[in-house]
C-alpha atoms as one frame of an Amber mdcrd trajectory, in Angstrom:
protein
  44.761 -35.094 -26.837  44.260 -38.194 -24.705  47.691 -37.690 -23.125  46.884
 -34.051 -22.271  43.635 -35.023 -20.572  45.399 -37.795 -18.662  48.098 -35.433
 -17.462  45.486 -32.842 -16.447  43.586 -35.316 -14.290  46.839 -36.602 -12.843
  47.879 -33.053 -11.882  44.461 -32.390 -10.350  44.644 -35.583  -8.316  48.170
 -34.823  -7.143  47.044 -31.383  -5.908  43.507 -32.387  -5.000  43.525 -30.424
  -1.753  44.356 -27.171  -3.518  41.768 -27.754  -6.268  39.152 -28.624  -3.647
  39.777 -25.332  -1.868  39.550 -23.418  -5.154  36.261 -25.139  -5.939  34.858
 -24.314  -2.492  35.854 -20.649  -2.870  34.112 -20.438  -6.247  31.018 -22.141
  -4.807  30.929 -19.742  -1.823  31.281 -16.685  -4.085  28.431 -17.956  -6.265
  26.268 -18.563  -3.181  27.072 -15.076  -1.861  26.073 -13.466  -5.184  22.785
 -15.376  -5.202  22.146 -14.413  -1.565  22.808 -10.711  -2.218  20.583 -10.777
  -5.319  17.752 -12.401  -3.374  18.196  -9.935  -0.497  18.113  -6.978  -2.880
  14.988  -8.306  -4.574  13.294  -8.824  -1.221  14.161  -5.344   0.019  13.012
  -3.853  -3.265   9.693  -5.673  -3.048   9.224  -4.478   0.527   9.877  -0.924
  -0.606   7.468  -0.795  -3.529   4.830  -3.475  -2.932   2.014  -0.975  -2.293
   2.935   1.109  -5.352   3.063  -1.987  -7.577  -0.431  -3.036  -6.471  -1.949
   0.450  -6.663  -5.425   0.472  -8.217  -4.616   3.355 -10.561  -3.039   3.965
 -13.959  -0.853   7.005 -13.266   0.802   8.639 -10.265   1.169  12.416 -10.201
   4.055  14.093  -8.344   5.023  17.700  -7.790   7.290  18.489 -10.734  10.267
  19.643  -8.638  10.249  16.511  -6.448  12.104  14.425  -9.072   9.776  11.471
  -8.388  10.703  11.436  -4.679   7.479  10.792  -2.782   8.695  12.358   0.460
   9.523  15.627  -1.331   6.305  15.827  -3.344   3.251  17.882  -2.313  -0.034
  17.830  -4.230  -2.684  20.240  -2.948  -6.443  20.018  -3.359  -6.500  22.653
  -6.114  -4.127  20.524  -8.178  -6.269  17.435  -7.570  -9.382  19.330  -8.673
  -7.563  20.426 -11.826  -6.574  16.811 -12.537 -10.206  15.693 -12.220 -11.184
  18.292 -14.810  -8.889  16.895 -17.512 -10.721  15.019 -20.265 -10.027  11.283
 -19.993  -9.572  11.198 -16.205 -12.050   8.944 -14.417 -11.044   9.570 -10.796
  -8.251  11.044  -8.681  -7.307   9.968  -5.163  -4.877  11.641  -2.748  -2.198
   9.523  -1.074  -0.159  10.674   1.909   2.767   8.762   3.413   4.245   8.942
   6.892   5.529   6.652   9.651   4.009   5.681  12.989   3.937   2.782  15.466
   1.260   0.371  16.662   1.335  -0.136  20.419   1.171  -3.797  21.428   0.760
  -5.717  24.647   2.873  -5.379  27.767   6.451  -6.466  27.197   6.140  -6.303
  23.392   7.939  -3.761  21.240   5.769  -1.341  19.213   5.402  -2.288  15.563
   6.748   0.344  13.163   4.358   0.787  10.248   3.863   2.941   7.171   0.835
   5.147   7.824  -0.858   5.849   4.497  -3.686   8.342   4.077  -6.246   7.683
   1.325  -9.681   8.874   0.312 -12.409   6.248   0.942 -13.605   4.743  -2.328
 -11.020   6.493  -4.474  -7.792   5.284  -6.118  -5.189   4.573  -3.468  -7.454
   2.716  -1.047  -6.515  -0.982  -1.309  -9.194  -3.635  -1.867  -9.916  -5.699
   1.217  -9.901  -9.479   1.520 -11.797  -9.385   4.830 -14.174  -6.842   6.324
 -15.012  -3.644   4.442 -13.396  -0.475   3.148 -13.129   2.922   4.792 -16.360
   4.880   5.136 -15.648   8.517   6.068 -12.708  10.875   5.444 -12.253  11.810
   9.104 -13.328   8.612  10.876 -11.200   6.784  13.464 -10.950   3.688  11.282
  -8.275   1.828   9.376  -7.494  -0.901   6.883  -4.502  -3.004   7.886  -2.526
  -5.136   5.478  -2.052  -8.860   5.940   1.464  -8.472   7.353   0.226  -6.113
  10.070  -2.552  -8.561  10.923  -0.120 -11.491  11.167   2.349  -9.664  13.421
  -0.193  -8.020  15.731  -3.003 -10.600  15.675  -5.553  -7.857  14.916  -8.848
  -8.874  13.308 -11.755  -7.013  11.735 -13.597  -5.068  14.427 -10.627  -4.861
  16.812  -9.389  -1.516  18.096  -5.733  -0.598  18.401  -3.543   2.346  19.348
  -1.305   4.286  16.956   1.583   6.282  18.436   2.841   9.336  16.570   5.127
  12.277  17.532   3.285  15.599  17.784   5.580  18.475  18.592   7.744  17.480
  21.539   5.358  14.782  22.763   3.906  11.508  21.557   0.167  11.268  21.016
  -1.914   8.072  21.032  -4.800   7.600  18.575  -7.410   4.846  18.860  -8.481
   3.294  15.545 -10.880   0.508  14.570  -9.962  -2.174  12.036 -12.556  -1.967
   9.254 -10.869  -4.366   6.862  -7.750  -6.358   6.036  -6.018  -6.137   2.662
  -3.392  -8.372   1.135   0.232  -7.496   1.888   0.872  -3.840   0.948   4.337
  -3.118   2.353   5.883   0.306   1.819   9.362   1.472   2.883  10.059  -2.064
   4.166   7.289  -1.745   6.741   3.758  -3.192   6.922   1.067  -0.658   6.093
  -1.964   0.814   7.827  -4.414   2.852   5.745  -6.497   5.603   7.307  -8.827
   8.273   5.873  -6.859  11.212   4.487  -8.200  13.774   6.997  -7.401  11.477
   9.908  -3.953  10.860   8.402  -3.321  14.597   8.343  -4.151  14.674  12.050
  -2.076  11.633  13.042   1.056  12.092  10.922   4.174  13.307  12.756   4.318
  17.107  12.756   5.750  20.052  14.644   2.489  20.761  16.476  -0.645  18.671
  17.089  -2.958  18.977  14.080  -6.723  18.890  13.793  -6.683  17.536  10.254
  -7.568  19.833   7.354 -10.837  19.190   5.506  -8.895  18.645   2.265  -5.210
  18.303   3.186  -2.248  18.383   0.857  -0.913  14.898   0.126   2.336  13.521
  -1.285   1.052  12.163  -4.584  -2.205  11.689  -6.458  -3.353   8.371  -7.937
  -5.138   8.837 -11.262  -7.505   6.303 -12.795  -8.142   6.781 -16.525 -11.253
   6.212 -18.576  -9.084   4.431 -21.161  -5.995   2.828 -19.547  -4.477   2.125
 -22.990  -3.879   5.871 -23.544  -1.141   6.242 -20.934   1.348   8.261 -22.990
  -1.344  10.549 -24.390  -2.786  11.208 -20.934   0.642  11.900 -19.397   1.226
  14.618 -22.007  -2.295  15.991 -21.580  -2.102  16.152 -17.799   1.295  17.853
 -17.785   0.125  20.338 -20.429  -3.123  21.284 -18.680  -2.162  21.130 -14.989
   0.687  23.258 -13.663   3.684  22.049 -11.670   3.143  18.289 -11.930   4.923
  15.243 -13.309   2.899  12.146 -14.186   4.296   8.626 -14.597   2.834   5.151
 -14.975   2.760   2.636 -12.138   5.712   0.653 -13.489   7.956   3.728 -13.566
   6.822   4.810 -10.107   7.440   1.375  -8.594  10.989   1.258  -9.985  11.912
   4.695  -8.659  13.742   4.846  -5.292  11.628   6.315  -2.493  14.083   9.215
  -2.129  15.872  10.125  -5.349  19.178  12.007  -5.009  18.479  15.740  -4.807
  19.830  18.115  -7.433  17.754  21.249  -7.903  15.232  20.082  -5.352  16.521
  22.000  -2.344  16.472  25.373  -4.079  13.256  25.061  -6.089  10.890  22.909
  -4.022   7.467  24.502  -3.719   5.159  23.444  -0.922   1.511  23.071  -1.816
  -0.771  24.590   0.772  -3.881  22.794   1.964  -7.144  24.327   0.797
């Protein structure tokens, strides 16, 4: 045994350059794996941070959307039906789109996730500075901490949002009402606006006025008893048509755009009330 170990070390020393290269290759591969894992975790967190921190117990999608937020439409009639289910405390609409914040001269616009929420209802993030949204159609916003750090915006400041409307780009002036903790979505910092204002600002084929109760992508549901998740999922899906309800953990682990299967042929679009 001692002789074998001695011969092994002697062979390693004789070919020390080769063994050193092998060791460096193994070390580099290990470092690369760790780097890729950390990158994937960071990108995943940037994709789902807002969903993970959502102040709700369940998220309701259109049943044919296959848990893809961009393909889901929840109209006001569906939200009213959800509120009528026994055990539901409150329901809040959430709409997702993209826009840009215009910055100073010589600075590139900041791409952000524009998220529409109902003031005071599930979906609106708690603020760490300032106050929450007040009215459903007001020119006001909550910005997350990342947006505040990049732009330098503070509570009370006004800023311009740029969004495509038809073949042109429209500019909307908003006031910062509050600042939340980081709430990234789709690897972009987030700006939260009242749902009616969101319906007006979001990119669309023609300039919109903003419906009084617009269709949204998903609905955030807060339960009277958060321990009854499985029971409430079954109850909601049994009593409200064309929905799929999942808990926050499931929603946060689902890719933003799941691969389509039946979606293209069966997708139903919910009309605003």
